[in-house]
PDB file of N, H, CA, C and O in Angstrom:
ATOM      1  N   MET A   1      -9.861  -8.140 -38.715  1.00  0.00           N
ATOM      2  CA  MET A   1      -9.879  -6.746 -38.297  1.00  0.00           C
ATOM      3  C   MET A   1     -11.007  -6.475 -37.310  1.00  0.00           C
ATOM      4  O   MET A   1     -10.844  -5.710 -36.360  1.00  0.00           O
ATOM      5  N   SER A   2     -12.150  -7.108 -37.545  1.00  0.00           N
ATOM      6  H   SER A   2     -12.283  -7.729 -38.317  1.00  0.00           H
ATOM      7  CA  SER A   2     -13.277  -6.857 -36.654  1.00  0.00           C
ATOM      8  C   SER A   2     -13.070  -7.499 -35.289  1.00  0.00           C
ATOM      9  O   SER A   2     -13.692  -7.083 -34.311  1.00  0.00           O
ATOM     10  N   LEU A   3     -12.202  -8.510 -35.207  1.00  0.00           N
ATOM     11  H   LEU A   3     -11.697  -8.848 -36.001  1.00  0.00           H
ATOM     12  CA  LEU A   3     -11.939  -9.168 -33.924  1.00  0.00           C
ATOM     13  C   LEU A   3     -10.833  -8.446 -33.153  1.00  0.00           C
ATOM     14  O   LEU A   3     -10.686  -8.650 -31.948  1.00  0.00           O
ATOM     15  N   MET A   4     -10.061  -7.613 -33.830  1.00  0.00           N
ATOM     16  H   MET A   4     -10.180  -7.447 -34.809  1.00  0.00           H
ATOM     17  CA  MET A   4      -8.924  -6.966 -33.197  1.00  0.00           C
ATOM     18  C   MET A   4      -9.351  -5.917 -32.168  1.00  0.00           C
ATOM     19  O   MET A   4      -8.743  -5.822 -31.102  1.00  0.00           O
ATOM     20  N   PHE A   5     -10.370  -5.143 -32.465  1.00  0.00           N
ATOM     21  H   PHE A   5     -10.864  -5.221 -33.331  1.00  0.00           H
ATOM     22  CA  PHE A   5     -10.782  -4.080 -31.551  1.00  0.00           C
ATOM     23  C   PHE A   5     -11.333  -4.606 -30.227  1.00  0.00           C
ATOM     24  O   PHE A   5     -10.973  -4.069 -29.180  1.00  0.00           O
ATOM     25  N   PRO A   6     -12.186  -5.630 -30.221  1.00  0.00           N
ATOM     26  CA  PRO A   6     -12.619  -6.154 -28.911  1.00  0.00           C
ATOM     27  C   PRO A   6     -11.466  -6.714 -28.085  1.00  0.00           C
ATOM     28  O   PRO A   6     -11.462  -6.587 -26.861  1.00  0.00           O
ATOM     29  N   ILE A   7     -10.495  -7.329 -28.740  1.00  0.00           N
ATOM     30  H   ILE A   7     -10.499  -7.433 -29.735  1.00  0.00           H
ATOM     31  CA  ILE A   7      -9.335  -7.850 -28.012  1.00  0.00           C
ATOM     32  C   ILE A   7      -8.525  -6.693 -27.429  1.00  0.00           C
ATOM     33  O   ILE A   7      -8.059  -6.772 -26.292  1.00  0.00           O
ATOM     34  N   LEU A   8      -8.357  -5.628 -28.195  1.00  0.00           N
ATOM     35  H   LEU A   8      -8.735  -5.563 -29.118  1.00  0.00           H
ATOM     36  CA  LEU A   8      -7.633  -4.455 -27.681  1.00  0.00           C
ATOM     37  C   LEU A   8      -8.381  -3.806 -26.520  1.00  0.00           C
ATOM     38  O   LEU A   8      -7.771  -3.416 -25.525  1.00  0.00           O
ATOM     39  N   TYR A   9      -9.692  -3.693 -26.646  1.00  0.00           N
ATOM     40  H   TYR A   9     -10.188  -4.010 -27.454  1.00  0.00           H
ATOM     41  CA  TYR A   9     -10.488  -3.120 -25.555  1.00  0.00           C
ATOM     42  C   TYR A   9     -10.383  -3.974 -24.295  1.00  0.00           C
ATOM     43  O   TYR A   9     -10.241  -3.448 -23.191  1.00  0.00           O
ATOM     44  N   PHE A  10     -10.453  -5.288 -24.464  1.00  0.00           N
ATOM     45  H   PHE A  10     -10.568  -5.716 -25.361  1.00  0.00           H
ATOM     46  CA  PHE A  10     -10.355  -6.189 -23.317  1.00  0.00           C
ATOM     47  C   PHE A  10      -8.968  -6.093 -22.677  1.00  0.00           C
ATOM     48  O   PHE A  10      -8.850  -6.076 -21.452  1.00  0.00           O
ATOM     49  N   GLY A  11      -7.922  -6.031 -23.501  1.00  0.00           N
ATOM     50  H   GLY A  11      -8.018  -6.045 -24.497  1.00  0.00           H
ATOM     51  CA  GLY A  11      -6.564  -5.883 -22.973  1.00  0.00           C
ATOM     52  C   GLY A  11      -6.387  -4.571 -22.235  1.00  0.00           C
ATOM     53  O   GLY A  11      -5.757  -4.525 -21.178  1.00  0.00           O
ATOM     54  N   PHE A  12      -6.944  -3.503 -22.790  1.00  0.00           N
ATOM     55  H   PHE A  12      -7.455  -3.540 -23.648  1.00  0.00           H
ATOM     56  CA  PHE A  12      -6.868  -2.200 -22.133  1.00  0.00           C
ATOM     57  C   PHE A  12      -7.623  -2.224 -20.811  1.00  0.00           C
ATOM     58  O   PHE A  12      -7.165  -1.650 -19.823  1.00  0.00           O
ATOM     59  N   TYR A  13      -8.772  -2.881 -20.787  1.00  0.00           N
ATOM     60  H   TYR A  13      -9.145  -3.347 -21.589  1.00  0.00           H
ATOM     61  CA  TYR A  13      -9.562  -3.014 -19.567  1.00  0.00           C
ATOM     62  C   TYR A  13      -8.778  -3.783 -18.505  1.00  0.00           C
ATOM     63  O   TYR A  13      -8.748  -3.384 -17.341  1.00  0.00           O
ATOM     64  N   LEU A  14      -8.144  -4.885 -18.906  1.00  0.00           N
ATOM     65  H   LEU A  14      -8.168  -5.210 -19.851  1.00  0.00           H
ATOM     66  CA  LEU A  14      -7.340  -5.658 -17.956  1.00  0.00           C
ATOM     67  C   LEU A  14      -6.149  -4.845 -17.448  1.00  0.00           C
ATOM     68  O   LEU A  14      -5.781  -4.941 -16.277  1.00  0.00           O
ATOM     69  N   LEU A  15      -5.554  -4.052 -18.323  1.00  0.00           N
ATOM     70  H   LEU A  15      -5.852  -3.974 -19.274  1.00  0.00           H
ATOM     71  CA  LEU A  15      -4.433  -3.211 -17.919  1.00  0.00           C
ATOM     72  C   LEU A  15      -4.867  -2.187 -16.873  1.00  0.00           C
ATOM     73  O   LEU A  15      -4.183  -1.999 -15.867  1.00  0.00           O
ATOM     74  N   ILE A  16      -5.985  -1.533 -17.103  1.00  0.00           N
ATOM     75  H   ILE A  16      -6.541  -1.686 -17.921  1.00  0.00           H
ATOM     76  CA  ILE A  16      -6.505  -0.548 -16.145  1.00  0.00           C
ATOM     77  C   ILE A  16      -6.858  -1.230 -14.823  1.00  0.00           C
ATOM     78  O   ILE A  16      -6.541  -0.713 -13.752  1.00  0.00           O
ATOM     79  N   LEU A  17      -7.507  -2.378 -14.898  1.00  0.00           N
ATOM     80  H   LEU A  17      -7.764  -2.798 -15.768  1.00  0.00           H
ATOM     81  CA  LEU A  17      -7.873  -3.115 -13.687  1.00  0.00           C
ATOM     82  C   LEU A  17      -6.634  -3.530 -12.900  1.00  0.00           C
ATOM     83  O   LEU A  17      -6.607  -3.406 -11.675  1.00  0.00           O
ATOM     84  N   GLY A  18      -5.609  -4.020 -13.594  1.00  0.00           N
ATOM     85  H   GLY A  18      -5.632  -4.121 -14.589  1.00  0.00           H
ATOM     86  CA  GLY A  18      -4.363  -4.395 -12.932  1.00  0.00           C
ATOM     87  C   GLY A  18      -3.673  -3.199 -12.305  1.00  0.00           C
ATOM     88  O   GLY A  18      -3.114  -3.300 -11.213  1.00  0.00           O
ATOM     89  N   LEU A  19      -3.710  -2.069 -12.992  1.00  0.00           N
ATOM     90  H   LEU A  19      -4.164  -1.987 -13.879  1.00  0.00           H
ATOM     91  CA  LEU A  19      -3.094  -0.854 -12.465  1.00  0.00           C
ATOM     92  C   LEU A  19      -3.807  -0.375 -11.200  1.00  0.00           C
ATOM     93  O   LEU A  19      -3.159   0.034 -10.238  1.00  0.00           O
ATOM     94  N   VAL A  20      -5.124  -0.427 -11.201  1.00  0.00           N
ATOM     95  H   VAL A  20      -5.651  -0.760 -11.983  1.00  0.00           H
ATOM     96  CA  VAL A  20      -5.891  -0.029 -10.018  1.00  0.00           C
ATOM     97  C   VAL A  20      -5.587  -0.967  -8.850  1.00  0.00           C
ATOM     98  O   VAL A  20      -5.404  -0.510  -7.721  1.00  0.00           O
ATOM     99  N   CYS A  21      -5.533  -2.268  -9.111  1.00  0.00           N
ATOM    100  H   CYS A  21      -5.682  -2.640 -10.027  1.00  0.00           H
ATOM    101  CA  CYS A  21      -5.212  -3.231  -8.046  1.00  0.00           C
ATOM    102  C   CYS A  21      -3.810  -2.984  -7.495  1.00  0.00           C
ATOM    103  O   CYS A  21      -3.597  -3.056  -6.284  1.00  0.00           O
ATOM    104  N   PHE A  22      -2.861  -2.694  -8.373  1.00  0.00           N
ATOM    105  H   PHE A  22      -3.034  -2.636  -9.356  1.00  0.00           H
ATOM    106  CA  PHE A  22      -1.496  -2.417  -7.930  1.00  0.00           C
ATOM    107  C   PHE A  22      -1.439  -1.154  -7.075  1.00  0.00           C
ATOM    108  O   PHE A  22      -0.738  -1.122  -6.064  1.00  0.00           O
ATOM    109  N   MET A  23      -2.171  -0.115  -7.473  1.00  0.00           N
ATOM    110  H   MET A  23      -2.741  -0.142  -8.295  1.00  0.00           H
ATOM    111  CA  MET A  23      -2.182   1.125  -6.698  1.00  0.00           C
ATOM    112  C   MET A  23      -2.783   0.895  -5.313  1.00  0.00           C
ATOM    113  O   MET A  23      -2.264   1.404  -4.319  1.00  0.00           O
ATOM    114  N   ILE A  24      -3.870   0.135  -5.243  1.00  0.00           N
ATOM    115  H   ILE A  24      -4.292  -0.278  -6.050  1.00  0.00           H
ATOM    116  CA  ILE A  24      -4.489  -0.168  -3.949  1.00  0.00           C
ATOM    117  C   ILE A  24      -3.530  -0.973  -3.084  1.00  0.00           C
ATOM    118  O   ILE A  24      -3.378  -0.689  -1.896  1.00  0.00           O
ATOM    119  N   TYR A  25      -2.873  -1.990  -3.678  1.00  0.00           N
ATOM    120  H   TYR A  25      -2.996  -2.220  -4.643  1.00  0.00           H
ATOM    121  CA  TYR A  25      -1.923  -2.821  -2.936  1.00  0.00           C
ATOM    122  C   TYR A  25      -0.770  -1.977  -2.392  1.00  0.00           C
ATOM    123  O   TYR A  25      -0.393  -2.119  -1.229  1.00  0.00           O
ATOM    124  N   SER A  26      -0.209  -1.100  -3.230  1.00  0.00           N
ATOM    125  H   SER A  26      -0.516  -0.985  -4.175  1.00  0.00           H
ATOM    126  CA  SER A  26       0.924  -0.293  -2.777  1.00  0.00           C
ATOM    127  C   SER A  26       0.494   0.693  -1.690  1.00  0.00           C
ATOM    128  O   SER A  26       1.257   0.942  -0.757  1.00  0.00           O
ATOM    129  N   TRP A  27      -0.713   1.259  -1.791  1.00  0.00           N
ATOM    130  H   TRP A  27      -1.333   1.056  -2.549  1.00  0.00           H
ATOM    131  CA  TRP A  27      -1.183   2.185  -0.771  1.00  0.00           C
ATOM    132  C   TRP A  27      -1.392   1.467   0.561  1.00  0.00           C
ATOM    133  O   TRP A  27      -0.989   1.974   1.607  1.00  0.00           O
ATOM    134  N   VAL A  28      -2.012   0.304   0.530  1.00  0.00           N
ATOM    135  H   VAL A  28      -2.339  -0.109  -0.319  1.00  0.00           H
ATOM    136  CA  VAL A  28      -2.256  -0.456   1.761  1.00  0.00           C
ATOM    137  C   VAL A  28      -0.934  -0.893   2.376  1.00  0.00           C
ATOM    138  O   VAL A  28      -0.761  -0.824   3.593  1.00  0.00           O
ATOM    139  N   ASN A  29       0.001  -1.342   1.541  1.00  0.00           N
ATOM    140  H   ASN A  29      -0.139  -1.398   0.552  1.00  0.00           H
ATOM    141  CA  ASN A  29       1.295  -1.775   2.048  1.00  0.00           C
ATOM    142  C   ASN A  29       2.040  -0.609   2.697  1.00  0.00           C
ATOM    143  O   ASN A  29       2.637  -0.774   3.760  1.00  0.00           O
ATOM    144  N   LYS A  30       2.012   0.555   2.075  1.00  0.00           N
ATOM    145  H   LYS A  30       1.527   0.689   1.211  1.00  0.00           H
ATOM    146  CA  LYS A  30       2.669   1.735   2.634  1.00  0.00           C
ATOM    147  C   LYS A  30       2.017   2.143   3.951  1.00  0.00           C
ATOM    148  O   LYS A  30       2.710   2.532   4.891  1.00  0.00           O
ATOM    149  N   PHE A  31       0.694   2.059   4.026  1.00  0.00           N
ATOM    150  H   PHE A  31       0.130   1.743   3.262  1.00  0.00           H
ATOM    151  CA  PHE A  31      -0.014   2.396   5.252  1.00  0.00           C
ATOM    152  C   PHE A  31       0.386   1.455   6.386  1.00  0.00           C
ATOM    153  O   PHE A  31       0.599   1.901   7.514  1.00  0.00           O
ATOM    154  N   ILE A  32       0.490   0.156   6.096  1.00  0.00           N
ATOM    155  H   ILE A  32       0.317  -0.206   5.180  1.00  0.00           H
ATOM    156  CA  ILE A  32       0.865  -0.818   7.127  1.00  0.00           C
ATOM    157  C   ILE A  32       2.290  -0.568   7.606  1.00  0.00           C
ATOM    158  O   ILE A  32       2.560  -0.641   8.805  1.00  0.00           O
ATOM    159  N   VAL A  33       3.207  -0.274   6.680  1.00  0.00           N
ATOM    160  H   VAL A  33       2.988  -0.215   5.706  1.00  0.00           H
ATOM    161  CA  VAL A  33       4.597  -0.006   7.062  1.00  0.00           C
ATOM    162  C   VAL A  33       4.681   1.246   7.930  1.00  0.00           C
ATOM    163  O   VAL A  33       5.390   1.247   8.937  1.00  0.00           O
ATOM    164  N   LEU A  34       3.975   2.304   7.561  1.00  0.00           N
ATOM    165  H   LEU A  34       3.399   2.303   6.743  1.00  0.00           H
ATOM    166  CA  LEU A  34       4.000   3.530   8.361  1.00  0.00           C
ATOM    167  C   LEU A  34       3.398   3.307   9.743  1.00  0.00           C
ATOM    168  O   LEU A  34       3.895   3.848  10.730  1.00  0.00           O
ATOM    169  N   LYS A  35       2.337   2.519   9.821  1.00  0.00           N
ATOM    170  H   LYS A  35       1.933   2.080   9.019  1.00  0.00           H
ATOM    171  CA  LYS A  35       1.719   2.225  11.112  1.00  0.00           C
ATOM    172  C   LYS A  35       2.687   1.443  11.997  1.00  0.00           C
ATOM    173  O   LYS A  35       2.771   1.698  13.198  1.00  0.00           O
ATOM    174  N   THR A  36       3.415   0.496  11.414  1.00  0.00           N
ATOM    175  H   THR A  36       3.347   0.289  10.438  1.00  0.00           H
ATOM    176  CA  THR A  36       4.395  -0.274  12.175  1.00  0.00           C
ATOM    177  C   THR A  36       5.514   0.625  12.685  1.00  0.00           C
ATOM    178  O   THR A  36       5.923   0.508  13.841  1.00  0.00           O
ATOM    179  N   GLU A  37       6.011   1.519  11.840  1.00  0.00           N
ATOM    180  H   GLU A  37       5.679   1.614  10.901  1.00  0.00           H
ATOM    181  CA  GLU A  37       7.058   2.451  12.271  1.00  0.00           C
ATOM    182  C   GLU A  37       6.558   3.355  13.389  1.00  0.00           C
ATOM    183  O   GLU A  37       7.292   3.645  14.333  1.00  0.00           O
ATOM    184  N   GLN A  38       5.319   3.797  13.284  1.00  0.00           N
ATOM    185  H   GLN A  38       4.723   3.561  12.516  1.00  0.00           H
ATOM    186  CA  GLN A  38       4.755   4.657  14.322  1.00  0.00           C
ATOM    187  C   GLN A  38       4.678   3.896  15.645  1.00  0.00           C
ATOM    188  O   GLN A  38       4.990   4.458  16.695  1.00  0.00           O
ATOM    189  N   ASN A  39       4.270   2.634  15.609  1.00  0.00           N
ATOM    190  H   ASN A  39       4.017   2.178  14.756  1.00  0.00           H
ATOM    191  CA  ASN A  39       4.189   1.840  16.835  1.00  0.00           C
ATOM    192  C   ASN A  39       5.565   1.653  17.457  1.00  0.00           C
ATOM    193  O   ASN A  39       5.713   1.724  18.678  1.00  0.00           O
ATOM    194  N   GLU A  40       6.579   1.414  16.619  1.00  0.00           N
ATOM    195  H   GLU A  40       6.459   1.357  15.628  1.00  0.00           H
ATOM    196  CA  GLU A  40       7.933   1.250  17.144  1.00  0.00           C
ATOM    197  C   GLU A  40       8.435   2.542  17.788  1.00  0.00           C
ATOM    198  O   GLU A  40       9.066   2.507  18.845  1.00  0.00           O
ATOM    199  N   LEU A  41       8.156   3.671  17.157  1.00  0.00           N
ATOM    200  H   LEU A  41       7.644   3.699  16.299  1.00  0.00           H
ATOM    201  CA  LEU A  41       8.581   4.950  17.739  1.00  0.00           C
ATOM    202  C   LEU A  41       7.871   5.221  19.059  1.00  0.00           C
ATOM    203  O   LEU A  41       8.486   5.705  20.009  1.00  0.00           O
ATOM    204  N   LEU A  42       6.593   4.914  19.119  1.00  0.00           N
ATOM    205  H   LEU A  42       6.094   4.520  18.347  1.00  0.00           H
ATOM    206  CA  LEU A  42       5.859   5.123  20.371  1.00  0.00           C
ATOM    207  C   LEU A  42       6.387   4.221  21.480  1.00  0.00           C
ATOM    208  O   LEU A  42       6.468   4.648  22.631  1.00  0.00           O
ATOM    209  N   ARG A  43       6.746   2.983  21.156  1.00  0.00           N
ATOM    210  H   ARG A  43       6.680   2.635  20.221  1.00  0.00           H
ATOM    211  CA  ARG A  43       7.330   2.089  22.164  1.00  0.00           C
ATOM    212  C   ARG A  43       8.649   2.652  22.683  1.00  0.00           C
ATOM    213  O   ARG A  43       8.918   2.621  23.884  1.00  0.00           O
ATOM    214  N   GLU A  44       9.471   3.167  21.765  1.00  0.00           N
ATOM    215  H   GLU A  44       9.253   3.192  20.790  1.00  0.00           H
ATOM    216  CA  GLU A  44      10.748   3.754  22.166  1.00  0.00           C
ATOM    217  C   GLU A  44      10.539   4.966  23.068  1.00  0.00           C
ATOM    218  O   GLU A  44      11.265   5.138  24.046  1.00  0.00           O
ATOM    219  N   ILE A  45       9.575   5.792  22.757  1.00  0.00           N
ATOM    220  H   ILE A  45       8.985   5.652  21.962  1.00  0.00           H
ATOM    221  CA  ILE A  45       9.279   6.968  23.587  1.00  0.00           C
ATOM    222  C   ILE A  45       8.802   6.539  24.968  1.00  0.00           C
ATOM    223  O   ILE A  45       9.213   7.117  25.974  1.00  0.00           O
ATOM    224  N   VAL A  46       7.947   5.539  25.021  1.00  0.00           N
ATOM    225  H   VAL A  46       7.614   5.069  24.204  1.00  0.00           H
ATOM    226  CA  VAL A  46       7.450   5.057  26.316  1.00  0.00           C
ATOM    227  C   VAL A  46       8.588   4.479  27.143  1.00  0.00           C
ATOM    228  O   VAL A  46       8.636   4.704  28.352  1.00  0.00           O
ATOM    229  N   LYS A  47       9.507   3.738  26.525  1.00  0.00           N
ATOM    230  H   LYS A  47       9.467   3.556  25.543  1.00  0.00           H
ATOM    231  CA  LYS A  47      10.653   3.189  27.257  1.00  0.00           C
ATOM    232  C   LYS A  47      11.511   4.305  27.838  1.00  0.00           C
ATOM    233  O   LYS A  47      11.944   4.214  28.987  1.00  0.00           O
ATOM    234  N   ARG A  48      11.761   5.350  27.066  1.00  0.00           N
ATOM    235  H   ARG A  48      11.410   5.424  26.133  1.00  0.00           H
ATOM    236  CA  ARG A  48      12.584   6.459  27.555  1.00  0.00           C
ATOM    237  C   ARG A  48      11.876   7.223  28.665  1.00  0.00           C
ATOM    238  O   ARG A  48      12.516   7.670  29.616  1.00  0.00           O
ATOM    239  N   MET A  49      10.571   7.373  28.553  1.00  0.00           N
ATOM    240  H   MET A  49      10.051   7.010  27.780  1.00  0.00           H
ATOM    241  CA  MET A  49       9.814   8.062  29.604  1.00  0.00           C
ATOM    242  C   MET A  49       9.849   7.250  30.896  1.00  0.00           C
ATOM    243  O   MET A  49       9.967   7.816  31.983  1.00  0.00           O
ATOM    244  N   ASP A  50       9.747   5.920  30.782  1.00  0.00           N
ATOM    245  H   ASP A  50       9.651   5.460  29.899  1.00  0.00           H
ATOM    246  CA  ASP A  50       9.804   5.075  31.973  1.00  0.00           C
ATOM    247  C   ASP A  50      11.174   5.152  32.638  1.00  0.00           C
ATOM    248  O   ASP A  50      11.263   5.166  33.865  1.00  0.00           O
ATOM    249  N   LYS A  51      12.235   5.203  31.850  1.00  0.00           N
ATOM    250  H   LYS A  51      12.163   5.192  30.853  1.00  0.00           H
ATOM    251  CA  LYS A  51      13.581   5.290  32.420  1.00  0.00           C
ATOM    252  C   LYS A  51      13.775   6.609  33.160  1.00  0.00           C
ATOM    253  O   LYS A  51      14.416   6.638  34.210  1.00  0.00           O
ATOM    254  N   ARG A  52      13.236   7.686  32.634  1.00  0.00           N
ATOM    255  H   ARG A  52      12.715   7.662  31.781  1.00  0.00           H
ATOM    256  CA  ARG A  52      13.367   8.992  33.295  1.00  0.00           C
ATOM    257  C   ARG A  52      12.517   9.066  34.558  1.00  0.00           C
ATOM    258  O   ARG A  52      12.893   9.740  35.517  1.00  0.00           O
ATOM    259  N   ALA A  53      11.388   8.388  34.569  1.00  0.00           N
ATOM    260  H   ALA A  53      11.083   7.840  33.790  1.00  0.00           H
ATOM    261  CA  ALA A  53      10.503   8.431  35.734  1.00  0.00           C
ATOM    262  C   ALA A  53      11.121   7.690  36.910  1.00  0.00           C
ATOM    263  O   ALA A  53      10.876   8.038  38.065  1.00  0.00           O
ATOM    264  N   LEU A  54      11.910   6.687  36.625  1.00  0.00           N
ATOM    265  H   LEU A  54      12.109   6.405  35.687  1.00  0.00           H
ATOM    266  CA  LEU A  54      12.529   5.921  37.714  1.00  0.00           C
ATOM    267  C   LEU A  54      13.789   6.570  38.132  1.00  0.00           C
ATOM    268  O   LEU A  54      14.465   6.081  39.038  1.00  0.00           O
TER     269      LEU A  54
END
């Protein structure tokens, strides 16, 4: 019984740490995807502007 609580605390700590790492990973991944989409849209806008200028 006395060994059960430290194991539970350690498991809870690992769970929280894993959750924080997952949240950071998902936020960074979403940021990279949005940045890529923004770059693609800007390229498309520049191509259309060049076609109209000529």
